C-alpha positions in Angstrom: 0.0 0.0 0.0 2.8 2.4 0.8 4.4 1.8 -2.6 1.1 2.5 -4.3 0.7 5.7 -2.3 4.2 6.9 -3.2 3.5 6.2 -6.9 0.2 8.1 -6.6 1.7 11.2 -5.0 4.6 11.2 -7.4 2.3 11.1 -10.3 0.2 13.9 -8.8 3.2 16.1 -8.3 4.4 15.4 -11.9 0.9 16.2 -13.3 1.0 19.5 -11.4 4.4 20.3 -13.0 3.2 19.1 -16.5 0.1 21.4 -16.2 2.4 24.3 -16.9 2.9 23.1 -20.4 -0.8 23.2 -21.0 -1.0 26.7 -19.4 1.8 27.9 -21.6 -0.2 26.7 -24.6 -3.3 28.5 -23.3 -1.3 31.7 -22.9 0.0 31.4 -26.5 -3.5 30.8 -27.8 -4.8 33.8 -26.0 -2.1 36.0 -27.4 -2.6 34.6 -31.0 -6.3 35.4 -30.8 -5.7 38.9 -29.4 -7.4 38.1 -26.1 -5.3 39.9 -23.5 -7.9 40.3 -20.9 -6.4 40.5 -17.4 -9.0 38.2 -16.1 -7.9 35.5 -18.5 -4.2 36.0 -18.4 -4.2 36.6 -14.7 -6.0 33.3 -14.1 -3.5 31.4 -16.2 -0.6 33.1 -14.5 -1.9 32.4 -11.0 -2.7 28.8 -11.9 0.9 28.4 -13.1 2.4 30.0 -10.0 0.1 27.8 -7.7 1.2 24.6 -9.5 4.9 25.6 -9.1 4.3 26.3 -5.4 2.4 23.0 -4.8 4.3 20.4 -6.9 7.6 20.4 -4.9 5.8 20.6 -1.6 3.6 17.7 -2.5 6.6 15.6 -3.6 8.5 16.5 -0.3 5.5 15.8 1.8 5.1 12.4 0.2 8.8 11.8 0.1 8.4 11.0 -3.6 10.7 13.5 -5.3 13.0 12.0 -7.9 15.4 13.1 -10.7 12.7 13.0 -13.4 10.3 15.1 -11.3 12.8 17.8 -10.5 13.8 18.2 -14.2 10.2 18.1 -15.2 9.5 20.9 -12.7 12.4 23.0 -14.0 11.6 22.6 -17.6 7.9 23.2 -17.2 8.8 26.4 -15.3 11.0 27.8 -18.1 8.6 26.8 -20.9 5.7 28.7 -19.2 7.8 31.7 -18.2 9.3 32.1 -21.7 6.0 31.6 -23.4 4.4 34.3 -21.3 7.2 36.8 -21.3 8.0 36.4 -25.0 4.4 37.3 -25.7 4.7 40.3 -23.4 7.9 41.4 -25.0 6.3 41.1 -28.5 3.4 43.2 -27.2 5.9 45.9 -25.9 5.2 45.3 -22.2 8.8 44.5 -21.5 12.1 44.7 -23.5 13.0 41.6 -25.5 16.3 41.3 -23.5 14.4 40.1 -20.4 13.2 36.8 -21.8 16.6 36.4 -23.5 18.4 36.8 -20.2 16.1 34.3 -18.5 16.7 31.7 -21.3 20.5 32.2 -21.0 20.3 31.8 -17.2 18.3 28.6 -17.5 20.7 27.2 -20.1 23.6 28.0 -17.7 21.6 26.4 -14.9 21.0 23.2 -16.8 24.4 22.8 -18.4 26.3 23.7 -15.2 24.3 21.2 -13.2 24.7 18.3 -15.6 27.9 18.9 -17.6 30.2 20.8 -15.3 29.0 19.7 -11.8 28.0 16.2 -12.9 24.8 16.3 -10.8 21.8 14.2 -11.6 19.4 16.9 -10.5 19.2 20.6 -11.1 21.4 22.6 -8.7 20.2 26.1 -8.0 22.3 29.1 -6.8 20.9 31.4 -4.2 20.2 34.3 -6.6 19.1 31.8 -9.2 16.5 30.5 -6.8 15.1 34.0 -6.2 15.2 34.8 -9.9 13.0 31.8 -10.5 10.4 33.1 -8.0 10.7 36.6 -9.5 9.9 35.3 -12.9 6.4 34.5 -11.7 6.1 37.9 -10.1 6.8 39.5 -13.5 4.3 37.3 -15.3 1.5 37.8 -12.8 2.0 41.6 -12.7 2.0 41.9 -16.5 -1.0 39.6 -16.8 -3.1 41.5 -14.2 -2.0 45.1 -14.7 -0.1 45.6 -17.9 0.9 49.1 -19.1 -0.6 51.7 -19.3 -1.7 50.7 -15.8 0.8 51.7 -13.1 2.2 48.3 -12.2 3.0 47.5 -15.8 4.6 50.9 -16.3 6.8 50.3 -13.3 7.9 46.9 -14.6 8.8 48.5 -18.0 10.7 51.4 -16.4 12.6 49.1 -14.1 13.6 46.7 -16.9 17.3 47.7 -16.9 17.5 47.0 -13.1 15.7 43.7 -13.6 18.2 42.8 -16.3 21.1 43.6 -13.9 19.5 41.2 -11.4 19.4 38.3 -13.9 23.0 39.1 -14.9 24.0 39.0 -11.3 22.5 35.5 -11.0 24.5 34.4 -14.0 27.7 35.8 -12.6 27.0 34.4 -9.1 26.7 30.9 -10.6 29.9 31.2 -12.5 31.7 32.4 -9.3 30.3 29.6 -7.3 31.7 27.1 -9.7 35.2 28.7 -9.5 35.0 28.5 -5.7 33.9 24.9 -5.9 37.0 24.1 -8.0 39.2 25.5 -5.3 37.6 23.4 -2.6 37.6 20.2 -4.7 41.0 18.9 -3.5 39.7 19.0 0.1 36.1 18.0 -0.2 36.1 15.6 -3.1 35.0 16.1 -6.7 32.6 18.9 -7.7 30.0 16.3 -8.6 30.1 14.9 -5.1 29.9 18.3 -3.5 27.0 19.5 -5.5 25.1 16.2 -5.2 25.3 16.7 -1.4 24.3 20.3 -1.8 21.3 19.3 -4.1 20.2 16.7 -1.5 20.4 19.2 1.3 18.6 21.9 -0.7 15.9 19.4 -1.6 15.4 18.4 2.0 14.9 22.0 3.0 12.8 23.3 0.1 11.3 20.3 -1.8 12.0 20.3 -5.5 14.8 22.5 -6.7 14.0 25.6 -8.7 
């Protein structure tokens, strides 16, 4: 029975993650049809944020997190965020360099975790974790209150500072890797260090973002 329950909760967590692919499709369909109503886009954005909040906590509660689920969570996040913010950039709500920087940051995150650090699961940096949360703040604000409403105007005016934040997350990750190289002779290989870090982060926060 316990095995069946673990399979059930793992499937439930993965379905929550996968729902963001569907929500990305709904956002793209709304944009293609010219339907940018805040009620519609806001509902999609809030549903995506809620699924991102719940899936990792559900997996942690049921002790059913695994490598596949963590990568599914991360990929579903970036697909939804880039779908939404690329549409917003095309509509002129934000500069195009914002989704470009997010995509570069995710590419670094994935390649660094697998190729350089040799980890089987995504390994987040501190700023990278907060950047992942801020991505949803951007999407929700632009969905519910786009320019010319005040929140949307503030986001557009603050775009250069937002870009600096994403650049700082990219630089922080690069510096973390350099520091990890210097510690490797004392603590073991980078892969072993970051596997331990990934397990510790997962224990504290559920799935890694």
